[in-house]
C-alpha positions, -999 to +999 in steps of 0.1 A: +295+465+073+332+460+071+342+440+041+376+424+036+380+436+001+412+418-005+397+384+004+366+393-016+386+400-047+407+369-042+375+348-040+361+364-071+394+356-090+393+320-078+357+316-090+365+332-124+395+310-129+375+279-121+347+290-144+371+296-172+388+261-167+354+244-166+343+261-198+374+254-217+372+218-206+337+215-220+348+230-251+378+207-254+403+236-252+418+225-219+431+194-205+413+177-176+427+156-147+409+122-148+402+101-118+413+065-116+388+038-126+383+026-091+374+061-079+350+065-108+333+032-098+329+045-063+313+076-074+288+057-098+280+033-069+274+062-045+250+080-070+231+047-075+228+042-038+215+077-033+190+075-062+176+041-053+174+050-016+153+080-025+129+060-046+125+032-020+119+057+007+092+076-011+074+044-023+076+028+012+060+060+026+032+057+000+028+021+010+025+028+047+003+059+043-013+059+008-037+086+017-020+119+024-052+132+042-054+104+067-080+107+093-096+137+076-066+159+083-052+174+051-014+177+047-007+151+074+027+143+058+036+179+058+027+183+095+047+151+104+077+166+085+074+198+106+073+177+138+104+159+127+123+191+119+113+205+152+125+173+170+091+168+186+071+136+187+044+132+160+009+130+176-007+096+174-035+094+147-063+070+143-058+046+113-084+041+086-094+008+102-099+023+136-119+051+120-142+025+103-145+006+135-157+039+152-183+044+125-196+008+128-198+010+165-217+043+164-241+028+137-247-002+160-257+020+188-281+038+165-296+007+150-296-011+184-270-035+195-296-062+202-305-065+165-288-089+143-274-061+122-262-042+153-245-073+167-227-080+135-215-043+132-201-046+167-182-077+158-169-065+124-161-031+140-140-048+167-122-067+142-115-035+123-102-019+154-077-047+160-067-044+123-061-008+128-040-013+159-019-038+140-015-014+112-004+013+135+022-010+152+036-020+117+038+016+106+056+026+138+080-003+135+088+004+098+092+041+104+118+034+131+137+004+118+135+012+080+125+046+071+146+065+096+179+047+086+172+056+049+164+091+056+194+095+079+216+083+052+201+109+027+202+138+051+235+129+068+261+108+051+250+118+015+251+154+023+287+150+037+297+130+005+281+156-018+300+184+001+333+168-002+327+159-039+321+196-047+353+205-028+372+178-048+358+192-080+371+227-071+405+214-061+406+196-095+397+228-114+424+246-094+450+219-102+442+220-139+443+257-140+477+256-124+489+231-150+477+254-178+495+284-163+528+264-159+525+252-195+521+287-207+549+300-186+572+274-199+563+282-234+570+318-228+603+309-210+616+293-242+613+327-259+625+351-231+647+343-200+626+369-181+599+343-176+619+321-153+604+337-122+568+330-136+579+294-142+591+290-106+559+305-093+536+284-114+555+253-104+551+262-067+512+269-073+510+236-091+527+216-062+503+232-037+473+225-059+484+189-064+488+184-026+453+199-019+437+178-047+454+145-034+443+153+002+407+159-009+407+129-031+417+107-002+390+122+021+363+117-006+375+081-014+371+071+022+336+085+023+327+067-009+342+035+004+318+039+035+288+032+011+296-006+016+288+000+053+257+018+043+246-011+023+251-035+052+231-013+075+203-010+049+202-048+044+198-053+082+170-027+081+154-044+051+152-076+070+136-059+099+110-044+077+101-077+060+098-093+095+075-065+107+053-068+075+051-106+079+040-102+115+014-076+105-001-097+077-002-128+100-020-107+127-045-096+101-051-131+089-057-143+124-081-116+132-101-123+101-102-160+108-116-151+143-142-129+127-152-156+102-157-180+131-177-155+151-200-148+121-204-184+113-213-193+150-239-165+150-256-175+118-287-186+135-290-153+153-291-134+119-323-122+103-341-151+085-323-160+053-291-142+061-262-163+049-226-158+064-196-172+050-177-177+017-196-196-010-181-205-044-200-190-073-204-225-087-217-241-055-254-244-046-265-228-013-273-249+018-308-264+023-317-238+049-304-206+032-292-190+000-273-158-005-291-132-027-256-124-041-254-161-054-287-157-074-274-125-088-241-141-098-260-167-119-271-139-142-307-149-149-320-138-183-355-132-169-361-109-139-368-126-107-386-115-076-361-103-049-366-125-019-345-138+009-346-175+022-357-184+057-344-209+083-366-240+083-383-244+116-376-207+126-401-193+151-415-169+125-422-197+099-458-198+088-478-227+105-496-232+072-463-242+056-452-265+083-485-284+085-488-286+047-505-318+035-497-319-003-527-341-011-549-314+004-535-286-016-555-273-045-540-248-070-557-215-073-579-207-103-553-181-113-520-169-101-499-199-111-464-194-127-437-213-143-404-213-126-370-227-136-350-244-108-316-228-102-300-254-078-305-290-067-327-290-035-330-320-011-366-322+004-363-320+043-396-338+048-426-351+030-442-317+028-414-305+005-406-312-031-371-322-041-357-302-070-332-307-098-313-278-114-327-265-147-360-282-145-393-264-150-421-266-125-453-247-118-456-228-086-482-208-067-488-193-033-515-200-007-532-175+017-512-173+049-482-190+035-447-179+044-435-155+015-402-173+013-419-205+002-442-215-027-462-247-037-445-264-065-459-290-088-441-314-111-466-338-128-485-354-101-458-345-074-466-315-052-448-299-022-432-268-007-401-252-025-379-224-014-383-193-035-345-185-036-339-217-055-363-207-084-362-182-113-397-170-116-407-167-153-430-139-164 
């Protein structure tokens, strides 16, 4: 390989001179050309813009894709990075919601789509699929309209600014080195006239260095002042990101409202005793059903028998319960228990016993009776009571 030894030696000399100048400045042994206050403010503003852009970019990526192994594919972010560098389109991936929808649909097919559980899995799965699609659209919009401009600034404008700043730093070191040489030459000239040529040479080098420094300072200043345009562009992108996020959450809210209505309208199709909907922890259940979770939330101090309520008048209700005549019921010789009433209960007909929360009653079961109901006695009053409204005491 043919090396230009003269150029190589010149570059090495320049590098050594800059290193010496930089070291002497750090040690306080050499003067340093200071930039004006406005220029320093531009530099600080540019640095802050770069630092905060990096942080916002990284955290937005975490927000949009919190799981780096999305869809069971480890290193998805690394793969996407490689696709971007190769200028190829990133392959479409299923979102977590769409994957959950797939599992729910497969489970419904396995359990039977005609069963209450299978029907509900289908409905919830379809909503999850729609939520996943909305998430995909939001991620796509945010990536194009928000992440890409931030990334382009860091990989484009900021790299250019950093390059010109490094050049400006080198020009300043060259300028200060020329100033130092001129100062030494003038000091020697005062002692010997032979140094006049060295002074002229040093002055020429100083003028050249000052010209190069001023030119580079102007180039760097223009780039730094362009940060204001960057802020305006990022502001527009931020508005688009917020609008996309608002649209996404509005879609999710509407999808969940639709699902709530579907589940509420199909309550009668569920298994007996299944309760659908939001129930406040302090509210008693409806007369026809009571959620098991609500009984658990009350935190009974005495263990209860796990049961589920039934719908009054349902086809599988026991005939013995529906045709009960309280006056004909005789308590068994053994098997009666005490129970504490958890919630108020309004009797639906004369065969049932109305209940008040926290009162104590005696309960027992009869042969052939629906397991979701018991016979309750309070003094000389007697009637059917739903098990889920009771805390059976041992």
